[in-house]
N, C-alpha and C positions, 0 to 999 in steps of 0.2 A: 175442669181436668178430669180426663178418663182415669179410673183405676187401671193398673195394669193387667189385672185379671179379675173375673167373677169368682167368688166364693159360694159353692152350693152347699148349703147346710142341711143336714138331715137328722130328724129327731131320733132319739135312741129307742131301743126295743120297748123301754118301759113307758114310752110316752113323753119322757121329759124333753123340754125345747133344749136345742143345741145351746152352748154358751153364747152370751153376747158378744159380738165382734169387739175386737181390741179397739182402742181409741184410733182415729184417723192419724196416719203418720204426718210429721211435718212435710210440707210440699217442698220439692227442690226449688232451686232458683228459677226465675222466669226463663222459659226457653225460646230460642229463635222461632218466629212464626212460621207456620206452613208456606205462606205466600214467599217468605224470604228464601226458604230453603228450596222451594220448587221453582224459583225464578229462572234458574239456568236450564230446567228441564226442557227438552226439545219440543214436546207437545205443548207445554205452555207458551214457548216462544212462537211457535208456529200459529197457534190460535190467536194470540195476541196481536201478531202482525197482520192477520186477516182483518181483525176488527179496530185496528189502530186508527183508521180514518172513519167514513161514513160510507161503508160499502153499499153498493146497489144490490137490492134483494132480487137476485135472478138465478138462473141455473148455473151460470158460471161461477158465482160464489159459492154454491154447493159443491160444484166439482172441485174448486179450490179447496175447501173444506174437507172433502173427501181425500184428496191427495195428501193433505196435512196429517189427517188421521191415519192414513195407512202408512205415510212415512215415519209416524211415531209409533208403529207397532200395535196399534190398535186391532189390527186383523180385519179380514174382509167381513166376516160375520158380524162382529160387533160394530164394524163401521156402518154396515148396512142397517143394523138396528137403531143406531143413533141417528142416522140420516133419513129413514123412512117417514117418519112423523114430522120432521122439519119440511121435507119436500110437499108432503101433503098440505100442511098448514100455510106454508108460503104460497103454494098454488091456489088455496082458497083465500088469499089475501088476509090472513088473519094476523099478520104483523104490521104494525104502524110504521116501524123502521127497523134497522138492524138491532137495536137493543132488545127488540121483542124477540128476534130469532136468537140472539145471544142467551136470552133468558130460557128460552125453550131448549136450546142445547144443554144448558146447565141442568135443567130438570130431567132431561133423557139421561145425561150421565149419572145424576143421582139414582134414577130409577134402576139402572143397570148394576150399580155399585151397593146399594143399600141392603139388598138380601145377603150379602156376603160379609157384611160388616158385623160379624158375630166375635165377641172378644172370648178369649181363652176362659173357660170354666172349670175351676178346680173343685172337685166334689170331696167334702170332708169324710165321705164314707169310704173313699178310695185313698187310702193312706199306706204307704207313701204313693202320691200320685206320680206316675212314671210318664216322663215327657221325652220322647225319643226324637232326636233331630237328624234330619237326612238332607242330602243335596249333592249335587255334582262338585267337582273341585273348584276352588277359587270363588265361591258365591258369598264367603264371609260367615261360614257356619259357626266355626269356633268363637269369633269375635261376637256374634249374634248370641251364642250361648252365655258367654260372659256377661253382656249386657243384661240378658234376660235373668240371669241368676241374682244379679245386683238388684234388679227392680223388684223381683219377688221377695228377696230378702228385706228390702226398703219397707214392703208393704207388710211385713210380719211373718212371712213364711220361712220355715226352717228348711234349707236347702242343701243338696249334695249333688256333686258333679261325677259322672262316670266318663273316663277317658277311653271311649271305645273306638277312636281312631288310632288304631295300633299300627297303622301302616307308615304314619308320619311321625317321628320322633318329635319334630317341631311341634306338632298339633298337641301332643301330650304336655310338652313344657309349656305351651301358651295356655292350656286350660289350667295347669298348676299355677301359673303366674296370676290367672284371674282369681283362683281359689285363695291364694295367699293374700292377694289385694283385698278382698273382701271376707276373709275369715270363713270361707266355704270349703268344706272337706272335699277332697278330690280322690276318688278311687282309681287307681291306675296300676298296670303291669308293664313288664319290659316290652319294648319295641317288637312287633312281630306276634304278640300273644294273640290269642283267639279273642276276637272282638265280643262274641256271645258270652264267653267266659267272664270277660271283664265286667259286663254290664249286669251279668247274674250275679256276680260277688257284690256288686255295688247295690243291687237291690236287697241283697241278704243283710248287708251293713246298713242300709237305709231303714230297713224293718227293725233291726236291733238298736238303732239310735233314735227312733221315734221321729223320722224326718218327714216334712209335710211333702216335698216335692224333690224327685230325682230326676235331673236333666242328663240325659245320655247322649254323648257325641257319638258319631259314626264316621267311618271313613268316607271322604269325598270318592264319588265314583261317577264315571259317564252312565247315562241311563242306557248305553248300548251294551255295557259290560255284564253279560249275562251272569257270569260267575260270582262277580261282587254283589249284583242285585239280589242274587239268591241268597247271599249271606244275611241280608236284611230280613229275609223270610226265617232263616234260622234263628236270629235274635229273638224275633217274636215268639217262636216255638219254645225256646229255652225259658224265656220270661215266663211264659204260662205255665211252667212247672212250680213257680213260686206264687204266681198270681194269674189266674185264667183271663183275667181282663186287661192284663198289661201287654203292651203300653197303652196308656189311656190317652194319650194324644201323640200323634205322628206329625210332627211340624216339619214341613219341607222350606228350606230357604232357597230363594230364587233370586238371582242377580237380575235387577231391572234394567240392566244395559244388554242383556241377551237376546232381547225381542222375542219373535215367535218361537225361537228354539225352546224358550222356556214352557210353551205349551206341550211339546213332545216329552220334555223332562217330567212334567207333573203326570203326564198320561202314563208314563212307564212306571214311575215311582208309586202312583196310585195303585196300579196293578200288582205290584211286587210287595209294596210295604204298607199298603193301606193308608195312604195319607189322609189326615183328618184337618189339616189346617195349613196355612201358607204364611211365610214371613218374606216380603219382598224388599230386597236391600238395594242400596245404591241408586235411589230415585232421584237424587239431587245432581247437579253438575251435568255429566254428559248423558244421563239417562234419556231416553226417548219417552218413557212414562206411560206409553199406552197399553203396555202388557198387562197392567193391572185390569183394563177393561176386558182384554182377550181372556184372561183367566177367569174373571167373573162370568162371563158369558159361556165359555166352554165348559167349566166344571161346577160352578156354583159352590165350591169349597169355601169355607170362612177364611178370610184374610185377616189373620189375628194381629199381625204387626207390619210396619213399613219403616225402612231405614231412610232417613232424608239428610244424613250426615255422619260425621265420624265420632261425635261426643256420645256420652252415655244417653243423654235425653233425646238424642236423634233417632232412637229405636222408640217408635211411637205406636200405641194402640191405633189400629187403622180406623179413621174418622171420615167417612166418604164426603161429608160436607165441607170439612176442612181441606181435604184433598182436592176437591174439585174448585173450591174457591182459591186454592193455591195456583190452579193452573189457568183459570179463566179470568180475564179483567171483569170488574163488577159491571162496568158500563163501556161504552165505546170512548176510546181516548183515555182509559185509565190503565 
């Protein structure tokens, strides 16, 4: 089981070793497997259907696979990356049967995803560690924050939330509900308050209360709304007055059902907010799933977490092996 974050410990100036880590928390109850959660994913269905019989190894099979990948939002560039080696090796007659091609597809998918599978690292020297969460409307930002806070707290971190989405009263109330449920303090102001001011006050409070991690919500905004996007830059400037390095992580939440539009979203948020990591939600059910490969290929940003369901334990540290195994059959006919 993956820890939900990595803790980076730094020796103090006197050369003393940092304190020993706390005992491992009691693990939660067993969660539903990746394969079960991704079973309804369109990419998994399409690839499984192609290999459900004993397909002939020819160009027609690769064309069908290309169509499946493009239809599942893998994107033209990432699809080309995945298919180039398959085509070369098939033409060289390196595959004894379709199982060989399937194994090669799995290896190529892992090659694309493994460089971005980097868990969130919280540096003990940066306390409070400020994690700012951004994204467009409706991606599941506030819910992701609530689940993230509960996971961090479960692993021993002292957490505080900042209700920086001041444009939606419902978002503030939702965040307060998560805080009450988990015993996590929430810093909030009246609806319509300046978001940068709320998060600035929260950072002051977090410093005073010796908090480990401050998770700051921000208003959902379209990546095309220049004024609201500029507000994210303002939040960074205001936080820098208290901590020049804050925020230490800018986590963008992406809806896995939005397809290639997610690439445009990340491009704009990265330019304005300095995104340092991604959380891709809603990858179960109706999601096409391929956007994960497109994002990995286009940006190389760490994919910290993925959401594969509604429950707390369905927000998971991104594990490329488990993800790919959840999409592909192990062998023909499985």
